[in-house]
MARGUNU-374244 format. One record per atom (N, C-alpha, C): x, y, z; residue in three letters. Coordinates in steps of 0.02 Angstrom, whole numbers, plus 50000, padded with zeros to 5 digits. Layout:
BEGIN
XYZALA...
This chain:
BEGIN
500424994150000MET500005000050000MET500445006250000MET500205011449967ARG500585017649964ARG500145023449987ARG500415027450030LEU500035033150056LEU500515039050062LEU500315044750035VAL500725050750038VAL500535054650101VAL500965054650154PRO500775057650218PRO500595064950212PRO500985068850173PHE500855076050170PHE500165077350139PHE500025073950084ARG499375074850051ARG498815072650097ARG498905067050131PHE498395064550177PHE498255069650232PHE498775072650259ALA498695077550313ALA498315083650289ALA498475085950228ILE498115091750201ILE497375090250193ILE497225084350164LEU496525082550152LEU496145081550217LEU496465078350266LEU496135077350330LEU495985084050363LEU496455088650361GLY496335095250390GLY495765098850356GLY495735098250289PHE495195101450251PHE494515098450270PHE494495091850277ALA493855088550293ALA493615090650362ALA494075090650411VAL493875092550478VAL493645099850481VAL494005104250446ALA493825111250444ALA493145112250412ALA493005108550359SER492365109050325SER491795107250371SER491875101850410VAL491345099850456VAL491265104850512VAL491815107550536ALA491765112450591ALA491355118450569ALA491435120650506VAL491045126250480VAL490315124250472VAL490215118050448THR489535115850434THR489135114850497THR489465112750551THR489105110850612THR488675116550638THR488915122550636ASN488545128150664ASN487925129850623ASN487915127450560GLN487355129150517GLN486825123650517GLN486975117850542ALA486515112250538ALA486125111550603ALA485515113850603GLY485125113450664GLY484605108050662GLY484405105850601ALA483895100750594ALA484205093850594ALA483795088750602ILE484025081850598ILE483595078250547ILE483825072450521PRO483475069250465PRO482765067050482PRO482465064650430LEU481745063450427LEU481435060150488LEU481625053950503PHE481275050150555PHE481425052850625PHE482055054850637ALA482225057750702ALA481845064250713ALA481775068250660ARG481425074650665ARG480675073350676ARG480405068450642LYS479685067050648LYS479495064750718LYS479905060350747TYR479735057350811TYR480105060550870TYR480495065950856HIS480835069750909HIS481305065250949HIS481715061450913VAL482225057250945VAL482885058350909VAL483425055850939SER484085056250907SER484135051050851SER484585052350803CYS484715047450751CYS484955040850781CYS485265041250841PHE485535035250872PHE484995031050906PHE484375033150902ARG483835028850927ARG483785022550884ARG483915023250819CYS483855017550773CYS484535015150746CYS485075018850759HIS485725017150731HIS486245016550786HIS486685011550779THR487275011350823THR487785016350798THR487915016150733VAL488315021150697VAL487945022250631VAL487665028150619PRO487315029050555PRO487765027350496PRO487535023150448PRO486855020650440PRO486735013550467PRO487185010950511VAL487105004150537VAL486495004050584VAL486024999650569LEU485414999250609LEU485514994950672LEU485224997050728ASN485184992750786ASN484534988750782ASN484394984950834ASP483794980550831ASP483154984650829ASP483134990250866TYR482544994550864TYR482434997350794TYR482984999350762GLY482935001950694GLY482674996850645GLY482864990550653ARG482614985250609ARG481864984350618ARG481644984550680ARG480924983850693ARG480534989850665ARG480824995750672PHE480525001750644PHE480455001050568PHE480974998450536GLN480974997550463GLN480444992550442GLN480424986850476ILE479944981550459ILE479224983950470ILE479124988350518ASN478454990750534ASN478244996550488ASN478514996750428GLY478315001850380GLY478555008850399GLY479145009250430TYR479435015650451TYR478955019350499TYR478675015350545GLN478265017850599GLN478535014950664GLN478405018350719LEU478665015950783LEU478425008850796LEU478875004450819PRO478664997550834PRO478084997450883PRO477614993050869GLY477024992450911GLY476464997150892GLY476545000950837THR476035005650816THR475835004350743THR475275006950724ASP475065007050654ASP474695013650643ASP475075018450618GLU474815025250614GLU474285025950559GLU473835030850569SER473295031750520SER473285038850491SER473665043550521GLU473655050350496GLU474035050750430GLU473725053150376PRO474055053550311PRO474625058550312PRO475095057750266ILE475705061850265ILE475545069250255ILE475025070750215TRP474875077850202TRP474595081450263TRP474415077750315ALA474175080950376ALA474705080850431ALA475305078150416GLN475815077450467GLN476265083650469GLN476525085050528GLU477045090150538GLU477605086850578GLU478225088150558PRO478455092050501PRO478405088050436PRO478565091350381LEU478555088150316LEU479035082350315LEU478815076650289SER479225070550287SER479685070750227SER480205074950232LEU480675075750177LEU481365077150208LEU481885073850181SER482545074650209SER483075073950155SER483675076750169PHE484245076350124PHE484845073650163PHE485275070150128VAL485925068150155VAL486455070150104VAL486965073650127PHE487495076350083PHE488165073650107PHE488565070750062TYR489205067850083TYR489745068550030TYR490025074550023PRO490585075549978PRO491215072250005PRO491685070549961SER492295067149983SER492875068549936SER493485067749964PHE494095067549925PHE494305060149921PHE494525058049862VAL494745051149853VAL495425051149817VAL495915047949847SER496565046949816SER496625039549799SER496735037949735ALA496775031149711ALA497475029649683ALA497765024249707HIS498415021949681HIS498325014749657HIS498445013449592THR498325006949562THR498965004349530THR499124998049545VAL499684994549515VAL499434988249482VAL499544987549417THR499314981649380THR499904978049349THR499924971549359THR500444967349330THR500124962349282THR500294962849218THR500024958349167THR500594955549126THR500654948949126GLY501194945749089GLY501884948049111GLY501964949449175GLY502604951549201GLY502754958949193GLY502314962649159ILE502404969749148ILE501984973649198ILE502314978149234LYS501964981949287LYS501834989049265LYS501214991349276THR501034998249264THR500685001049326THR500735007649335SER500425010649394SER500105017349375SER499635019449416SER499295025849405SER499105028849472SER499055035549474ASN498835039249533ASN498305044149512ASN497795044749554GLU497245049349538GLU496965052349602GLU496885058849602LEU496585062449659LEU495965065949634LEU495395064549664THR494765067449641THR494355070249700THR493995075349686PHE493485077949732PHE492815075749705PHE492435072149745GLN491795069449724GLN491235073149758GLN490955078249724PRO490415082149755PRO489745078549754PRO489695073249713SER489055069649710SER488925066349777SER488305064549789GLY488115061649851GLY487615065749889GLY487125068449853LEU486565071949885LEU485945067649875LEU485715064649929ASP485145060149925ASP484535063349956ASP483985063149920LEU483345065449945LEU482925059349961LEU482605059350020PHE482155053750033PHE481555056150074PHE481015052550064THR480395054050098THR480025047550113THR479655047550167ALA479275041650186ALA478715043950232ALA478185039950235GLY477645041950279GLY477045037350273GLY476535039150309THR475915035350311THR475415038350262THR475115034250221ILE474595036550176ILE473905035450208ILE473835029850241ALA473225028250278ALA473405022550325ALA472945020650368LYS473085015050413LYS473245008850372LYS473775005350391HIS474014999350357HIS474355000850290HIS474485007250275LEU474765008850210LEU475295014350217LEU475905013050194SER476435018050197SER476875017450135SER477365021950130TYR477785021950070TYR478485024150089TYR478975022850043PHE479665025150052PHE479935026849983PHE480305032449978LEU480595034649915LEU481285037549928LEU481795035249891ALA482475037949895ALA482685039949825ALA482905046249817ALA483095048949751ALA483765052449756ALA484315048949741PRO484965052249741PRO485055056949682PRO485395062449694ILE485545067349641ILE486285066549623ILE486425064149563GLY487105062549543GLY487335066749484GLY487995066349472ILE488295070049416ILE488155066449351ILE487895069949302THR487775067149236THR488245069949183THR488625075249200GLY489095078349154GLY489445084049190GLY489915087349157PRO490265092949189PRO489775098449211PRO489735099249277GLY489285104349304GLY488555102649298GLY488385096449282GLN487695094449272GLN487495089049322GLN486905089849351TYR486655085249401TYR485935083349383TYR485765077149402SER485095074849387SER484875069849440SER484245070249463PRO484005065249512PRO483825058749478PRO483845053349516SER483635046849492SER483265043349548SER482845038649530ILE482475034749580ILE482885028649598ILE483115028349661GLU483495022449682GLU483015017149711GLU482595019149758THR482095014649786THR481435018249792THR480895014649780MET480225017249792MET479765011349802MET479395011449856SER478975005749871SER478355007849910SER477835004149899ILE477215004749937ILE477174998749984ILE477025000050048MET477004994750098MET476324994250130MET476064988250131PHE475434986750165PHE475624983350231PHE475464986750286ASN475734984850351ASN475214981250394ASN475464976550435ASN475054973350487ASN474414970450459ASN474494966350407LEU473904963350374LEU473624957450413LEU474004954950461ALA473754949450504ALA474054950350573ALA473704948150623GLY473944948750691GLY473814955650720GLY474024956750782PRO473914963250815PRO474284968850779PRO473984974750777ASP474304980450746ASP474974981850781ASP475474983350739GLY476124985150765GLY476594979350778GLY476354973150775GLN476794967450785GLN477094964950719GLN476844967550663SER477134966250598SER477184958850581SER476664955050596ASN476674947950578ASN476684946950502ASN476284950850466LEU476234950050394LEU476194956850361LEU476684958250318ASN476694964450280ASN476834962750207ASN476664967350163PHE476774966350092PHE477054972850063PHE477554972350019ARG477804978349985ARG477914976849911ARG477854982149873PHE477914981549800PHE478264987749774PHE478724986849726GLY479084992549697GLY479804990749684GLY480244995649691ARG480964994649682ARG481304995749749ARG481604990549776PHE481874990949843PHE482434985849852PHE482804986549907ARG483314981649926ARG482994976149967ARG483174970049952LEU482944964449992LEU483254964850061LEU482894962550112TRP483124963350181TRP483594957750201TRP484174957650169ASN484704953350192ASN484954955950260ASN485324951850297THR485554953950363THR485984960250360THR486414960750308PHE486854966550303PHE486774969850234PHE486244973750224PRO486184977350160PRO486774982050150PRO486984982950087ASP487584987050076ASP487464994450089ASP486834996650094ASN486705003750109ASN486695005150183ASN486805000050225THR486825001150297THR487504999250326THR488024999350284THR488704998150309THR489045004850324THR489455004850375ILE489815010950393ILE490385012350343ILE490635007050309VAL491165007850259VAL490885011650199VAL491225017150180GLU490965021450127GLU491275019950058GLU491915018150055SER492275017849991SER492315010949960SER492175005649999ALA492264998849974ALA491624994849980ALA491364992449924ASP490764988249924ASP490924981249950ASP490414977749973TYR490494970649989TYR490664966949924TYR491214963249924LEU491414959749863LEU490914954449842LEU490634950849889ILE490164945449871ILE489534948249839ILE489334954249857TYR488734957149827TYR488844959549756TYR489464961149739ASP489614963449671ASP489724957749622ASP489754951649647TYR489894945849604TYR489284944349559TYR489374944949493ASN488844943449445ASN489164942149377ASN489434936049367PRO489784934649304PRO489344934649243PRO488684934049252ALA488234934149194ALA488154941249166ALA488334946349207GLY488274953149183GLY487564955649176GLY487104952449211GLY486404954349206GLY486194959149260GLY485564958649280THR485274963449327THR485074960249393THR485234953949403LEU485034950549464LEU485614950549514LEU485674955949551LEU486174956649604LEU485814956949671LEU486004952649716ILE485634951849779ILE485604958249820ILE486104962549815ALA486124968549857ALA485854974749824ALA485754974649758ASP485524980649723ASP484774981649731ASP484534987849729PRO483814988949726PRO483534985749663PRO482984982249671GLN482704978649614GLN481944978649617GLN481644977949559TRP480914977749555TRP480674971049582TRP480254971349632ALA480074965249667ALA479414966149705ALA479154960549727ALA478584960349774ALA478774955449828ALA478624957149891SER478834952749945SER478324952850002SER478334947550040VAL477984947150105VAL478524946450158VAL478424949650216TYR478944949850266TYR478634951550334TYR479034950750386GLY478794952650451GLY479144949050507GLY478834949450567PHE479084946150627PHE478564941050650PHE478804935950687PHE478364931050717PHE478514930550792PHE478344935750831PRO478474935450903PRO478074930050938PRO477524927750906GLN477124922450937GLN477504915850938GLN477984915150891ILE478404909050890ILE479044910150930ILE479424915350910LEU480034917250946LEU480114924750940LEU480224928150996ASP480334935250992ASP480984936650954ASP480954940850904GLY481544942350863GLY481594938250800GLY481094934050785LEU481104929950725LEU480834934050666LEU481254935050615ARG481084939250558ARG481134935150493ARG480714936850444TYR480724933250381TYR480574937850323TYR480764935750263GLU480544938950201GLU480554933850145GLU480054934050101ALA480024929950041ALA479834934649984ALA480224934549930ALA480124939449876ALA480234936249808ALA479924939149757VAL480054937449688VAL480254943849652VAL480774943449609SER481054949349577SER481214947949504SER481194953349463ASP481434952649394ASP482054957049382ASP482374959449436GLY483014962849430GLY482964970349436GLY483514973749420THR483574980849432THR483224985149380THR483134982549319ASP482864986549265ASP482104987249268ASP481754981949285GLY481034982049284GLY480774981049213GLY480224977549207GLY479934976549141GLY480204970549104GLY480734967249131ASP480984961249099ASP480484955549109ASP480374951449057PRO479894945949064PRO480144940849115PRO479694938549158LEU479884934049212LEU480094927149186LEU479914925549124ASN480124919049098ASN480854918949077ASN481184924749077SER481904924949060SER482324928349114SER482014932049159ASN482384935849210ASN481984935949274ASN482154931349319GLU481764930749381GLU482204927949436GLU482104930449497ALA482454927649555ALA481964927349613ALA482064922349655ASN481684921649716ASN482144922549776ASN481894925749827PHE482304927249886PHE481944924649948PHE482314921149991LEU482054918750054LEU482544920550109LEU482304923250164MET482734925150219MET482394923550285MET482764920650331LEU482524919250398LEU483064921450447LEU482874925250497GLU483364928150543GLU483094928050614GLU483534926450660GLN483344926350731GLN483814930750771GLN483524935150811THR483904939450856THR483754937450928THR484274936150966ALA484204934651038ALA484644939551076ALA484524940051141TYR484904944751182TYR485294941051236TYR485934943151244ILE486354940651298ILE486544946651340ILE486264947151399ASP486374952851443ASP486264959451406ASP485684959951372ASN485464965851335ASN485894967451274ASN486304962851252ALA486704963651191ALA486434958851138ALA486254961351078PRO485944957051028PRO486444952350995PRO486224946250983PHE486574941250942PHE486104939250886PHE486344939550824ARG485904938650767ARG486184933250721ARG485744928650699LEU485934923550650LEU485424923650594LEU485674924250532GLY485224924550474GLY485424919350421GLY484924916450389LEU485014911850333LEU484664914850272LEU484964914150213TYR484654917150155TYR484784913050092TYR484334913850044TYR484394910549978TYR484134915449925TYR484504915849870TYR484304920149814TYR484474916349751TYR483974914549711GLY484104910549652GLY483574911249599GLY483764909949537GLY483294910349482GLY483654909649416GLY483434913549368LYS483734913249301LYS483764920249272LYS484284921549232GLU484334928049200GLU484654927149131GLU484484931849087LEU484754931849020LEU485464934749023LEU485964930549010ALA486654932649016ALA486874936848956ALA487474939748961VAL487724944148909VAL487804940548842VAL487904933948843ASN487964930248780ASN487294927748755ASN486754930648782ASN486074929448759ASN485844922248770ASN486114919048821VAL485874912548842VAL485644913048914VAL485254908248936THR484974908449003THR485474905549053THR485594909349106ASP486024907149160ASP485584905649220ASP485604899449243ASN485254897549304ASN485734898649362ASN485544902749410MET486004904849462MET485694903849531MET486124903349582ASN485884903549650ASN486434906349695ASN486214909649749ARG486644912349800ARG486334910449867ARG486754907649911TYR486484906049978TYR487044906450029TYR486844907150091GLY487344907650144GLY487044909350210GLY487464911850255PHE487224913650321PHE487594919850345PHE487314923250394ALA487594929350422ALA487544929250497ALA488044932050530VAL488064932250603VAL488254939350625VAL487914941850675GLU488094948150706GLU488084947350781GLU488614949550814ALA488654948850887ALA488894955350918ALA488544957550969ASN488754963351008ASN489014960851076ASN489574963651098ASP489854961051160ASP489394962851219ASP489254958051263PRO488784959251318PRO489084962851377PRO489734964551376TRP490064967451433TRP490094975051427TRP490444977551377THR490514984751369THR489984987751323THR489664983551282LYS489164985751233LYS489474990451180LYS490124989651166ARG490464994251120ARG490764990751059ARG490734984151056PHE491024980451001PHE490484976850962PHE490464977950896ASP489964974850853ASP490334970950800ASP490264964250801LEU490614959850755LEU490114957050704LEU490294957250640SER489844954750587SER490224949950542SER489874944850518PHE490164939950472PHE489614937450425PHE489794936850361GLN489324933950313GLN489704929650264GLN489394923950247TYR489684919250199TYR489184918250142TYR489444917750081MET489024916550023MET489334911349977MET488934906749953SER489134902149901SER488704903649840SER489024903749781ALA488664905649719ALA488804900449665ALA488284899049626THR488344894549568THR487984897549509THR488324897749451ASP488034899749387ASP488164894149338ASP487644891549305ASP487744885549264ASP487924887049191ASP487924893549172ASN488074895049102ASN488414901749095ASN489074901849109ILE489474907849098ILE489934906349039ILE489734908948981VAL490084907548918VAL490124899948909VAL489574896548924GLY489514889448911GLY489794884848965GLY490034887649021ILE490304883349074ILE489974885049141ILE490034880349186LYS489784881449254LYS490314885049295LYS490104889749336GLN490574893449377GLN490314894049448GLN490754892849496THR490574893249567THR491034898049604THR490774900949656MET491144905849696MET490994904749770MET491494905849812ASP491404906049884ASP491714912549909ASP491374915849954GLY491634922149980GLY491284924350042GLY491494930050067GLY491174932650127GLY491544938750153GLY491374940750214PHE491714946450246PHE491684945750321PHE492154949050354LEU492184949450426LEU492294956650445LEU491844959450486GLY491894966550503GLY491854967750578GLY492134973350599LEU492114975250670LEU492024982850675LEU491504984850711ASN491394991950728ASN491504992850803ASN491874998050821VAL492034999250891VAL491805006250910VAL491405006750962LEU491165013150986LEU491655015751039LEU492105020051019ILE492595022951066ILE492235027651114ILE491855032251086VAL491415036551126VAL490715035851095VAL490255032351128PRO489595031151098PRO489275037651073PRO488995037151013GLU488655042750979GLU489125048350958GLU489785047150963LYS490265052350944LYS490835049750900LYS491225045050926PHE491855043150895PHE491875035550885PHE492025033450822PHE492005026450804PHE492615024550762PHE492855018450770ILE493335015650724ILE493035009250696ILE493245007350636TYR492935001450605TYR493414998350555TYR493294992150539GLY493694988550490GLY493304982750461GLY493504980650401ARG493174975050369ARG493654971450321ARG493614964950320TYR493994960850273TYR493504957050229TYR493574957750162ASP493154954350113ASP493584949550073ASP493284943950053PHE493644939150011PHE493164935849962PHE493424934349903VAL493054930849850VAL493524925949817VAL493294919849806ASP493694914649773ASP493264911449719ASP493434912749655VAL493074909749599VAL493444903349579VAL493124897749587ASN493464891349584ASN493724889549514ASN493334890449462GLN493534888349395GLN494094892549366GLN494104899049381THR494614903549354THR495184904849402THR495114902349464SER495604903449517SER495684910849534SER495194914949514GLU495234922049533GLU495124922849607GLU495554926749639LYS495494928049710LYS495504935549722LYS495034937849761GLN495014944849781GLN495044945349857GLN495484949549881ASN495544950849952ASN495534958449963ASN495124960650009GLN495034967750020GLN495044969250095GLN495464974150114TRP495504976350183TRP495304983650186TRP494884985350234THR494644992250241THR494644994150315THR494875000050330GLY494855002650398GLY494715010050398GLY494395012450451GLY494245019550452GLY494065022050521GLY494015028650526ILE493795031950588ILE493245036850569ILE492785037950614ARG492245042850603ARG492105046550668ARG491995053050661TYR491825057150718TYR491185061050702TYR490705060950749HIS490075064550741HIS490085070850784HIS490065076650752PHE490015082950788PHE489305083950815PHE488835080950780ALA488135080750800ALA487855074250773ALA487255072050796PRO487005065650770PRO486955065450694PRO486845071150662ASN486745071350590ASN487335074450553ASN487895075550587VAL488475078650555VAL489105074850575VAL489475072450526GLY490075068550542GLY490605069350489GLY491215067050506ALA491775066950459ALA492115060150466ALA492415057750413TYR492745051250415TYR493375051250373TYR493825046750391ALA494425045350352ALA494465037850344ALA494605035550283GLU494555028350269GLU495115026250221GLU495385020350233LEU495905017450190LEU495685010550169LEU495695009150103SER495485002750077SER496005000050028SER496134993650033TYR496624990349989TYR496314984049959TYR496304983649893LEU496014977949856LEU496544974649814LEU496634968049823ASP497084963949783ASP496654959249741ASP496654960249676ASP496254956149629ASP496734952249585ASP496774945649597ASN497254941449563ASN496884936349520ASN497014936449454THR496704931849407THR497244928049368THR497474922249393PRO498004918549360PRO497844916549289PRO497204914849276ALA497014912649209ALA497144918149157ALA497084924449177ALA497204930049131ALA497904932849139ALA498274930049186GLY498954932449198GLY498984939549225GLY498484941549264SER498464948449288SER498374948749363SER498644953949393ASP498574955249464ASP498534962849473ASP497984965149502THR497874972349511THR497804973949585THR498194978649608LYS498164980949678LYS497954988249679LYS497424989749715THR497144996449717THR497104998949789THR497385004749802THR497345007849867THR496935014249862THR496415014749903LEU495985020649905LEU496055024149972LEU496175030549972THR496155034650032THR495575039550024THR495105039150069THR494495043250064THR494405047550125THR494255053950115LEU494105058650169LEU493445061950153LEU492965061550197GLY492305064050181GLY491935067150238GLY491395070350220VAL490935073650267VAL490235070950255VAL489865069850308LEU489165067650303LEU488725072450341LEU488225075150307VAL487755079850338VAL487045077850318VAL486625077150367GLY485925075650354GLY485485081250382GLY484965082950345PHE484515088250368PHE483825087250338PHE
């Protein structure tokens, strides 16, 4: 790994100074905290990482657990609208070795994109919605919004109101895997196993996709038992289900050890998609996830997920992959100062491709909705069959502001 200390110090100083200026101007807090008059940390251990209360809030149609609100959004105060802004500096150093020949490149960029608008609320009793629209760069000095997720949720269709035994949602959304990629504290490095898609299609387990699902909790069986079953045709929408379809099943149990949650999740995602070579690829992804919070200090959060993948037609051959990640978040000063790290790995058996990624960072919150972070990520992508090995080091300094 290569890091230029002088440049890093300049960027870190700029990031901290930017947040210090911004803090005095940010008086509001994001949507749900503002609506219910609570801190962002009511639902998050470290934004955007959800705690158990936040998961229940999410499953209950973005309503307080144990409730089923009936007041429509147009009659609510304050307005259910919020923004999140997160500009960053990124320094990238890449070294590629192909056929014994080594090349390298360096790039320093300021990424002003990262302004997300989102809204959610109650339309009527048993009916709510969620919409996220990021505003991204489309050209030099040009920005345009796009719809990332939008869904209608029918809440508490069976059982007592607020217990979320049976819910239904329809639209474009992320499936409720144990660790969705939009709720990780790591900003610069995606989960490697979620990016794996050799068919080059639209069926990615972690991406927002057009789907319909039933989901909820079963406290009558076990408190903390959560499920989801969904059918999807991928990220584009409108694809015929006879050529592009996936089914998703998830079962997760949360238990408490001295008021510290321990979570175990099982998941399956499989179906068929039209691959880039215009043939049908029958695919499946399955695995398990574990999250454990230490019951003594309540400051250590350990996460692990494993995935096995099979595709039966990648350029006419079967291809299998095994991968996963191991992460640790540490609350140095709760609701203020955090350090975190994650190790990702992917092993593609037929091509012997191996990816290993290490990420570490620190984050400080000047207010619940205002923070700054510094992050270092290193990815080693080795493909012996192609005779190539690429090593990429990313240094990221950023600011996060929600209002």
